C-alpha positions in Angstrom: 63.6 98.0 -5.2 66.5 100.3 -5.3 69.0 98.1 -3.7 70.8 95.9 -6.3 70.7 91.9 -5.7 73.9 90.3 -6.5 75.3 86.8 -6.7 78.5 85.9 -4.9 80.5 83.8 -7.3 82.7 82.0 -4.8 80.5 78.8 -4.8 80.7 79.0 -8.7 84.4 79.2 -9.1 84.6 75.9 -10.8 82.9 77.4 -13.6 84.5 79.9 -16.1 83.8 83.5 -15.3 81.9 84.3 -18.4 79.5 81.3 -17.8 78.7 82.4 -14.3 78.0 85.8 -15.8 75.6 84.3 -18.4 73.8 82.2 -15.8 73.5 85.2 -13.3 72.2 87.6 -16.2 69.5 84.8 -17.3 68.2 84.5 -13.9 67.8 88.2 -13.4 70.7 89.2 -11.0 71.7 93.0 -11.1 75.3 92.2 -10.8 77.9 90.1 -9.0 80.0 89.9 -6.0 83.2 88.4 -7.6 85.5 86.0 -6.0 89.2 86.3 -6.2 89.8 82.6 -7.2 89.2 80.1 -10.0 89.4 82.2 -13.1 87.0 84.9 -11.8 89.4 87.5 -10.7 93.2 87.3 -10.4 94.4 90.2 -8.2 98.1 90.1 -9.2 96.9 90.7 -12.7 94.3 93.1 -11.6 96.5 95.4 -9.6 98.8 96.1 -12.7 97.3 94.9 -16.0 95.0 97.3 -17.8 94.0 94.9 -20.4 93.0 92.5 -17.9 90.6 94.8 -16.1 89.4 95.8 -19.4 88.4 92.3 -20.4 86.5 91.7 -17.2 84.6 94.9 -17.6 83.6 93.8 -21.1 82.2 90.6 -20.0 80.4 92.3 -17.3 78.8 94.6 -19.8 78.0 92.0 -22.3 75.7 90.4 -19.9 74.3 93.7 -18.4 75.9 93.0 -15.0 77.5 95.4 -12.5 80.1 94.7 -9.9 79.6 96.3 -6.4 82.2 94.3 -4.4 85.0 91.6 -4.7 85.8 89.1 -2.2 89.1 87.6 -1.2 88.2 85.2 1.7 90.6 82.5 0.9 93.8 84.7 0.9 92.6 86.9 3.7 92.3 83.7 5.9 96.2 83.0 5.6 97.2 86.6 6.8 96.7 85.8 10.5 96.2 82.1 10.7 98.3 79.7 13.0 98.8 76.9 12.2 99.4 77.3 8.5 98.9 73.8 7.1 97.6 71.6 4.2 94.1 73.2 4.6 95.6 76.4 3.4 97.7 74.9 0.6 94.3 73.5 -0.7 92.7 76.9 -1.0 95.5 79.4 -1.8 97.0 80.5 -5.0 100.3 78.6 -5.7 102.1 81.9 -5.7 100.7 82.8 -2.1 101.4 79.4 -0.8 105.1 79.2 -2.1 107.2 76.9 -0.2 104.6 76.6 2.5 106.8 78.3 5.2 104.1 79.5 7.6 105.3 83.2 8.0 106.2 83.3 4.3 102.6 82.3 3.5 101.3 85.0 5.8 103.4 87.8 4.4 102.6 86.7 0.8 98.9 86.7 1.8 99.3 90.2 3.2 100.7 91.3 -0.1 97.9 89.7 -2.0 95.3 91.6 0.1 96.9 94.8 -0.8 96.8 94.0 -4.3 93.1 93.0 -3.8 92.6 96.5 -2.7 94.4 97.9 -5.8 92.4 95.7 -8.1 89.0 96.7 -6.5 90.0 100.5 -7.1 90.9 99.8 -10.7 87.9 97.8 -11.3 85.7 100.8 -9.9 84.8 99.0 -6.8 85.0 100.6 -3.3 84.4 97.3 -1.0 86.4 94.2 -0.6 84.8 91.4 1.5 86.8 88.8 3.2 88.3 87.0 6.3 91.1 88.0 8.2 92.3 84.7 9.9 93.1 84.3 13.4 96.1 83.2 15.5 93.8 82.6 18.6 90.9 80.7 17.0 92.6 77.5 18.0 91.9 78.8 21.7 88.1 78.9 21.2 87.4 76.0 23.6 89.6 77.7 26.1 91.1 74.3 27.3 93.7 73.6 28.0 93.5 77.0 29.9 94.7 79.9 27.9 96.0 83.1 29.4 94.6 86.6 28.9 98.1 87.4 27.6 97.8 84.9 24.9 94.4 86.3 23.9 95.7 89.8 23.9 98.6 88.9 21.8 96.2 87.4 19.2 94.5 90.8 18.8 97.9 92.6 18.6 99.0 90.1 15.9 95.7 90.9 13.9 96.5 94.6 14.4 100.2 94.4 13.5 99.3 92.3 10.2 96.2 94.2 9.1 97.2 97.7 9.7 99.6 97.9 7.0 97.2 96.1 4.6 94.4 98.8 5.5 97.0 101.5 4.9 96.8 100.4 1.3 93.1 100.4 1.3 93.1 103.9 2.6 95.4 104.9 -0.2 93.3 103.7 -3.0 89.8 104.5 -1.4 88.6 101.0 -0.9 87.1 99.7 2.4 87.5 96.2 3.7 84.2 94.4 4.9 85.3 91.5 7.4 82.9 88.7 7.3 82.2 88.0 10.9 82.5 84.2 11.0 83.8 81.4 13.2 87.5 80.9 12.6 88.2 84.7 12.3 89.4 87.3 14.7 86.0 88.5 15.0 83.3 85.9 15.0 80.5 87.2 17.5 79.5 90.4 19.1 82.4 90.8 21.8 85.1 89.7 19.4 83.9 92.2 16.9 84.0 94.9 19.3 87.6 93.8 20.4 88.8 93.6 16.9 87.6 97.1 15.9 89.3 98.4 19.2 92.5 96.6 18.2 92.8 98.7 15.0 91.6 102.0 16.6 88.4 101.8 15.0 89.8 103.0 11.6 87.1 103.4 9.0 89.0 101.3 6.4 87.8 98.2 8.3 84.1 97.4 8.6 81.9 94.5 8.4 80.1 92.0 5.9 76.9 91.1 7.5 76.0 87.4 6.9 73.1 86.2 9.3 73.8 82.5 9.0 76.9 82.5 11.1 75.0 84.4 13.9 71.9 82.0 14.1 73.7 78.9 15.2 75.6 80.8 17.7 72.4 82.0 19.5 73.2 85.7 18.4 70.6 88.1 17.1 71.5 89.1 13.4 69.1 92.2 13.4 70.4 93.5 16.7 73.9 93.2 15.3 73.1 95.4 12.4 71.7 98.0 14.8 74.8 97.6 17.2 77.2 98.2 14.3 75.3 100.5 12.1 78.2 102.5 11.0 80.2 99.5 10.0 77.9 97.5 7.9 79.8 97.8 4.6 78.2 94.9 2.8 75.5 92.3 3.1 75.5 88.6 2.2 72.1 86.9 2.2 72.5 83.5 3.3 70.1 81.2 5.4 70.7 78.6 8.0 68.7 75.9 9.4 69.1 74.4 13.2 68.6 70.7 13.8 69.3 70.8 17.5 67.2 69.5 20.4 67.0 65.8 19.7 69.9 65.0 22.0 72.2 64.2 19.4 72.9 67.0 17.1 75.3 69.5 18.2 75.8 73.1 17.1 79.6 72.5 16.4 78.7 70.3 13.4 80.4 67.1 14.6 82.9 67.2 12.0 80.1 66.0 9.5 79.9 67.2 6.0 77.5 69.8 4.9 74.0 68.6 4.4 74.5 65.6 6.5 71.3 65.2 8.7 73.2 64.5 11.7 74.5 67.9 11.9 73.2 70.4 14.3 72.7 73.0 11.7 73.3 73.6 8.0 73.1 76.2 5.3 69.7 75.9 3.5 67.9 77.5 0.6 67.0 81.2 1.4 63.7 81.5 3.0 63.4 78.1 4.6 65.6 78.6 7.4 65.7 80.2 10.9 67.0 83.8 9.7 64.3 86.4 10.8 64.5 88.1 7.3 61.8 90.7 8.0 63.3 91.9 11.2 66.7 92.1 9.4 65.5 93.9 6.3 63.9 96.5 8.6 67.2 96.8 10.6 69.1 97.5 7.4 66.5 100.1 6.4 66.7 101.6 9.9 70.7 102.1 9.4 70.2 103.5 6.1 72.1 100.6 4.3 71.7 101.2 0.5 74.3 98.8 -0.8 73.9 95.5 -2.5 72.2 92.3 -1.1 74.4 89.6 -2.3 73.1 85.9 -2.6 75.6 83.4 -1.2 74.4 80.1 -2.3 75.8 77.3 0.0 73.0 74.8 0.4 74.7 71.4 -0.2 71.3 69.7 -0.3 70.0 71.4 -3.3 71.2 71.7 -6.9 72.6 75.3 -7.2 71.0 75.8 -10.6 67.7 75.4 -8.8 68.6 77.3 -5.8 70.2 80.3 -7.0 67.3 81.6 -9.0 64.8 80.6 -6.2 67.1 82.6 -3.7 66.8 85.7 -6.0 62.9 85.2 -6.1 62.7 85.0 -2.4 64.9 88.2 -1.8 63.0 90.1 -4.4 59.7 89.1 -2.7 60.6 90.0 0.8 63.2 92.8 0.6 61.6 96.3 0.8 62.7 99.7 0.8 62.5 102.2 3.9 59.7 104.7 3.8 60.5 107.9 1.6 60.9 111.2 3.2 57.6 112.3 1.9 55.9 109.5 3.6 57.5 110.1 6.7 56.5 113.9 6.6 52.9 112.9 5.7 52.7 110.2 8.5 54.2 112.6 11.3 51.7 115.5 10.3 48.8 113.2 11.1 
């Protein structure tokens, strides 16, 4: 298998970075998708402090790990969100939250995303994964009725706030891979099309493909890969299990905690859910994706120390490469 399998550290940020490296290496992961929170990666330091970057590289090298992407979902969320409230204070670095003034938070989050691009470049990474936030997610239910002008303004707000950030990504040679996800400016097929159009389809802005968020929306994750073949910049491997159809459990989650059996869906251990993995891996092969497959462990019903190595085992067992050119030539000559 030529594609590296990495572990996303976002669900491990309560542990010191070196401890996560030791665990991942011990399980056999090839590298990490490093989250920019906890002590895993500070983008303010990473953008300017050579010794900080050197120290991170030394830890990775100590455990034989590579880094193919870094992720700053939490800060990216605050760039466009409205309202900005206690939820954001709970997840943002103190320097980004500041005094909590909503527009100030958005502006500081934007600057931090620029620093994320700079940190990635200095770390030798060409992809940043993350969220964008959205000023119009609050209108998703469309009631009370929302005007088309309000929706249009939301996409314009996204373009106005993210284009200057993407300018920095272009300057340092890094791409942004937006995770298509509920609560973001792009959360399904049509909103992804609209978001790309809003920024003029500029190459700096691509997609992080995570199939779990498509399944409970009744979207086909394999078709999504084929539709956005030139925009799949990164892959997160996460499964989901639906529990609808009993007349009680709804797809919106009912404000219930992860792993509550009354939910209509939940993230589950890789390989035991409803993601059509074989079709998805075939689609990734079809578009020529050769980047990392990053395991994002988010199963609240299973101990992560059991789940993370089992997820790696599943991916290694089921992921396969596309046919070689030699095989294609031999097959076509028959």
